[in-house]
N, C-alpha and C positions, 0 to 999 in steps of 0.2 A: 524603360528607364534609361537615362543617359549613360554612355560608356564612361568609365573611370579613366582619365588620361594617364594616371600613374601605372596602369597595368600594361603587360606585354601584349602587343597586337600581332602575335605570330599567326600566320594563316594555318588553318587546319585542313588543308586539302588531303592529308593522309587518311582522313576518314573514308572508309569504304562505303559503298552504297548500302550494303547491308546494315552498317551501324547507323547511317543517317536515317534509314527506314525505322531502325529500332528506336531511335530517339523520337521520330515522328509518331510512332505507335503509342508512345507514352503520353502523348498530348502535351509535350513540354515546349514545343516550338511550332511556329507557323511553317508549313512546308514550302512557302514561297522563297526558296533560295537562301534560307538562313543556314549559317554554318554552326557547328558545335560551339565555336568561339562566341558567336552571337548569343547562344543560349547561356553559357556560363558567365560571360562578361556582362550580360545585361540582367543577371540574377543578383539581387542586392541583399546583403545581410543588414538587417535593420537593428541597430544596437541602441536600446533605450537607455538614456542616462537618468532622466527624471520624468515622472508623469504626475499630474494632479488633475482631479475632476474640476475643482473650483477653488479660487483663492482671492482674497482681498488684501492688498498691501496698503497700509496707511502711513502717515507722516511720522518720522522722528527727525533728529537733526542730521541724519544721513551718515553719521560716523559713530553712533553710540552702540551700546551692547543691549539695548532694551529688547524685551520680548514683544514684538508688535506685529507679528504676522498672524492674522486671524483668518482661519478657514471657515467656510459656511457651515452652519448647523453642527453636524456630528463630527466634522473634521477636527483634528487636534491642533494645538498651537505649535508653531515652529519656533524653536529657540535660535536667535541670532547670536552666535558666539564670537563672530569676528570683531576685531578691534578696529578694522579699517573700512569695512564695507557694510552697507545697509542690509543686504540680503544675499545669501548664498544658497543655492539649491543642493550642492554636493560639495563636500570638503575633503581635502587630503590632510595627512598628518603634519606636514611641514608648514603649510600656508593657511590652513583652516579656511579654505575657500574653494570654490568650484574650479576644477582644472578642466578646461575645455579641450576637446580633441582637435586635431589638425584641421578637420572639416566637420561641420555640424549643421543641423537644422533645428529651428525653434518654431513651434506652432502653438497658437492659442486663439480662442474666440474672445474678442473684445467686448466688454460689458459697459465700461464707463471709466472716466478718469478726471482728474483735475490737476493741472500744473505738474506734469511728471515727464521724465525722460528715462530712456533705457541706456545704460552705460556699459560698454564693453572695454575691459582693461587688460593690458598684457602685464607680465610680471615686472616690467620696468616702470610700471605705473603710468605709462602713456595710455590714452583712452580715446574712444569715439562715442560721443553722445548721439542718441537718436531721439529727437523731440517728438513725442506722440502728437502734440498739437498740430504738427505740420501735415497730418494726413487726413483731417476731416472725417474721422471715423464715426460709424454708426453702430448701434447695438447689434451684436452678433456678427460683425465683420470678422472674417477669418484672416489672421495675420500669419505669414510665414517669413522668417528671417533665415537666410541661408548664408553660411560662411564657407568659402573655398577660394584657394589661390589668392589670399590676402584681400578678399573683397567681401563686404557685408551687403547682401542684396535683399531689399524689402519687397514682398509680394502682399497685396491686399485682394482677397477674393480671387486668387490665382492670377492676378494681373501685376506685372512688374512695375513698381512705383519709383524706386530710387536705389542707388548703390553708393557705398562708401568704401574708401581704401582703409584697411586696418590690418596690422600684422601682429600675430601672436609670437612672443619671444619663445623660441624652442618649441613652438607649437603649444604653448601653455598660456592660459589666462583665465579670466572670470567675468561674470556679468553681474549687474546690480540695478535695481530700480532706484533712481535718484529723485527724491521728493523733498519739497520744501513744506513750510507750515501750512496746515489745512489742505494738503494735497493727498491724493489716493489714486490707486489703480485697481480696477476689478477685471478679472478675466476668468475663463473657464477652459476646461479640456486642454490644459497646458501639457506640451510634450517637447522634451529636448532629446535629440538623438543624433547619432552619426550613421552614415551609410557607407558600406564598402562592398565592392563586387566580390563574388566568390573567387575570382582569379586573384585579386590582391590579398584576399583573406588566406588563401591556401598556398599560393605559389609565389616564388620570386621571379624576376625577369629572366633568369638563366635556366629556369626549369625546362625540361625537354618535352618533346611531343609525347613521350611515353607516360609522363605524369598526367597529361590531359586525357590519355586513354584510360588511365587508372581512375581519374575523376569521373569520366563518363560512366564507368562501371559502378562507381559509388552512387552516382545520381540514379542510375537504373535500379540499383538495389534498394536505395532509400525510398524511391517512389513506390516500388512494389510493396515494401514493408508498410509504408504510410497508408497506401490504399487498402491493404489487408486489415490494418489496425482500425482504420476509419470504418470499414464495413462491419467489423466485429463489434466495435463500440456502438455504432448505430443500432445494430441488431439487439445488443444487450439493453440499451436505453429504451428502445421501442417495446421490448418484451416486458421490462420492468414497469414501464408506464401502462401497458395493457393490463398487467397484473394489478397495479394500484387502482386503476379504473374499475376493474372487475370486482375487487374487494370492496371499494368504497361506494360504488354506485349500484351494484347488483347483489350485495350481501348485507345483512343486518349486523353492523358492528356497533358496539356500545362502549363508551368510555368508562373507565373505572378508576378507583383510588383517587389520587390527587387531581387528575385531569377532570374527573367527574365532579369532584367538589368545586373546582374552579368554574366549570361550565354551569352547574346548578346555582352557585352563588351569583354569577354574572346574570343569569336569567332572572333571579329574584330582584337583583338591583335594577335591571332593565324594567321589570314590572313596576317597581317603586317609582322610577322616573316617569313611566307611562301613566301611573295614577296621578302624579303631580300635574302632568300635562292635561289629563282629563279634567281635573279639578278646575283648571284655569282655561279650559277650552282651547288648548294648543295642539295643533296638528304636528305629527312627527311620523317618520317611517324608518324601517330597517334599512341600513345602508352598507355599502362595500361588502366585506367578507361575511357580515351577519346576514345580509340579504341573500348573498350567494349560498350560504348554509341553509337558509330557509327554503329556497327554491330547489336546490340540488339535493339536500339531505333532510329537509323538513326539520332541521335543528341546526346545531353548530356544524361548521366544517369540522370533521373529526379531530383535527389537531389544533383547532383554534382555542384561544383562552381569553378573549375579551369581546365586547360588543360595540357596534357602531350604529349611530342613528343620524338621520338628517332632519333639519327643520328650516323653514323659510325664515328670513332675517327678522321679521316682525315677531314671530313666535319665539325665535331663539333669544332675542333680547328680553322678552317677557320671562322666559325660563330663568335667565341669568338673574333677574330681579327677585325671584321668589324661591329659588332652589335652596339657598342657605337657610332661610327661615323655615321651610318645610322640613328640612333635615332636623333642625332643632325642635320644631313642634312635635315631630314623631320620635323624639329622644334617640336619634341615631347619630348625633354629632360626635360621639366618642369613637365611632368606627368609620363614619363616612366623611370624606374630605372633598371639597370643591377646589379644583385646581385648573390651571390653563397651561397647555403645552407651550413651552418657552421656545422662542425663535431668537436669533441674533441678527441685529442689523446695526451697522456702524459701531460695533463693539458694545451695543446696548442690548439687554435682554428685554423682550417684549412678549406680551401674551398673544396666543393665537386661539385655537378652538377650546371649548369647554370640556373638561374631563371630571368625572365623578368617580372617586375611588373608595373601595373598602380597603383600608390600610392599617397595618399593625407593625409594631416594632418587634422583631424576632431576634433571638439569640444568635442565629446563624447568619442572617443577611441584613440585620438592621431594619430600617423602615422598608416594609415590603408590601407590594400591591397584591391583595388576594383576589380582587375583582375590579373591573373597571368598565365604564361606559364613556365612549368618546362621542361628543355631540358636534356635528359639523353644520355650520350655517350655509344657507343657499340664498341666492338673490334672483329676482325676475329680471330678465333683460329683454329690451324691446326688439333689437336686431343686432347683427354683427357681421363683420367681414371675415370670412374664413382665412384669408391670406394674412391679415394683420392682427387678428384677435390675440394670438399667443404672445406677441411682443407687447401689445398694449396691456394685456393682463399682467404680464411679468413686471413691467414698469409701474403699473398701478399698485401692485403688491408691495413693491419697495417703498413707494410714496406713502402707502397706507401705514406700514410699520414705522416709518419715520415720524408720522403724526403721533403715534403712540408713545414715542420716546420722550415726549414732553411731560408725561405723567409719571408719578412716583409710586402710586398705590397698586402693587402687583396682585392684590386680592380681588380686584374688580376686572370685569371683562375688558374694559377700554382704559385700563391703567388710571382710573380716577377721572378720566375726561368725559365730557358730555358725548354720548353716542351719536347724536344728531350732527354735531360739529365734525367728529372724526369721519363719519360716513358721507358727509356732504361732497367732498372732493372725489372720493372713491366712486360714489354713485354717478357723478357727473362724467368722470373719465370713461366709464364703461357703459354709460347710457342705461343705468339700472333703474329699477322701480320696486317700491315696497309692495305695491298691489299687483294682482294677477296680470301677467303679460304673456307674450308668445313663447318665450323660452325660459329655462331655469339653468343657472350657472353656479358652480361651486363658489362659495365665498373665498376670498383671498387668504383667510386664516387656515384653510384646509390643506390637503396633501396633493393638490393638482397644479400643473403648470411646469415651465422650464425648471430643471434642477430639482424636481419633486418626484415623489414616488409614482404618481399617476400622471398621464398626459391630461391636458385640459379637456374635459367633456362638457358639452352643452346639450341639454335635453329639451325636447319639445314638452311644453307644459302639459299637453294632453297625455303624454306618457307617464307623467308623475301624478296628476290629479284627474279624477277624485281617487283618494287612497282606497286600497282594498285590504281586507283581512287575509292573512296567510297563516297556516299552522306553523308553530315553532315549539317542538316538543309537546308538552302538555298545555301550552298556551296558544293564543292567537294574537298576532301583533300586526300593526299596519305596514303595508308595503306599497311601492309605486303602482299606479294603475296598470302599466304595462311593464312588469318586472323583467320580462325576457328582453325587451328592447333596451331597458335601462342597464341591465347587466352586460348585454352585448356591447353597449357603448363603452363600458369600463374595461371588460376583460376579453372581449372577442368571443372565442368558443368556450363559454363558461360552463357548459354541461359536461366537460371532461376535466379530469384532474391534470394539471399541467406537469411537464417533466420536472420542473423545479418549483419548490414551494418556499414560502416565507413564513416564519413563526416568531412570536415574542419569546417563547420558551420560558414563560413565567413559572411553569410547573417545576422546572429545573432548580429554582431557588428554594423549593420546599423539600427536596429529596431527603435532606439530612436533618430536617427539623422535626423532632418528635411531637412538638406541640401543634404543628400545623393542622392535622385532621380535626382536633378539638376546636381550634379557632374557626375553621370552616363550618363545622356543625353548629356552633353557638351563633355565629353571625347569620347563617342560613335560617335558623329558627327565628331569630329576632326580626329579620326583614320580612320573612314569610308572614309572621303574626301581624306586623304593621300593615302589610298589603291586604291581609284578610279583613282587618278592621279599619281600613283607611277611610277617613272622613272627607267626603267630597263637598 
């Protein structure tokens, strides 16, 4: 890293050979004639001021108090309290706006924009505008804006593009996105930070060589403590992970109480959906964690509490057309609800994948999901370019959701629009096919792609079809033809329990509800009886 010009450049020839060797033995410096000063002055303290995974900023009049910063999906709304600026990341008590450090860096990945500039302002209200249109940006370009010595320097993909003169009064100022009507800026992985060398952080110019000696010993002690802590932590994590794998893979563990109720009810609900599909000759298969549970545990993943299935687009659309009527015909409409996972695009809520819930209003938690089946659509794809498919898929996903915002009926899969018209552009952009083709790709409504839970996976059709039966508790359900290859594509080493796990923790909502066990028992009995007498 570059040397900080504000620090003292005292030569440290006082270091003995023994101490230089001691530093080298720590692995902290390159032995090629580096001094201790090189070590500490090139070690940078990274001070994070603000971080965001993803954010979308849209138009207002640029000087209002409206709440108009919308983050993607589960991120919360940021309230803009300032009377003078459009957007502030961090505020102080006096100015209610971001106070920038004497030097700082701002990084983010560009996703898209329309008619927007970035404005840096000092406390005298003089400013420097940076017009985003001047840089011919492409999706996922990496932007770095560095401020030091009264200069703003712009880097795009690590290449210096332009610099501007700009002064912060008393080292203080703020920045804002400046937008006009119908304009917006979208970006992800935003980080605003300052950097200081250890020298400037710990010492003044007049510090003596003795202080550097003391710092050397501090570095040695901290490195030793860190190495010991890291080794101990890794040993603990590895032993815990070994224990979990031993328990969950080599011993017979059974769920009990509320978790058992949840898993049993989910299984009966899955069986009901399977019966509906059988009645209409619709193919489906266990997917994601449910498939993983079937292959690794022959039932649920021990801590899981919902089920996932996959369907090709043609069958998926047919299921959407009949599922509500089938629920009514089997007199389950008082407990089962058809829903769609909501996504946000351009401040509009749109439907994504199909969800079928057993849901009740409880005294403790209000409307509560007792069991659920997530249904993910898949499409056939003729061919694809590995280098470009992720970006094309992401952009197509955005276009697809924008098509859906034209509709108003949120009770239907495509918001009241004709499925063929909505899917037309989507299928053209990705070269998709309704009928059997070489590969299978997750539908854009699902959980794959940039900024989603899973990376984009594309399967060989021969690994999915023909479907096979696999044991699932007391039942048998459909699974991909090559489930091992399918799961490897999603999870990698799927036959071991990972060091970190993800749960919905739906059971936690029932812990203090005395009526929950009776609701589970009643619904389980009703759906079981429907499945037993199901009319095909």
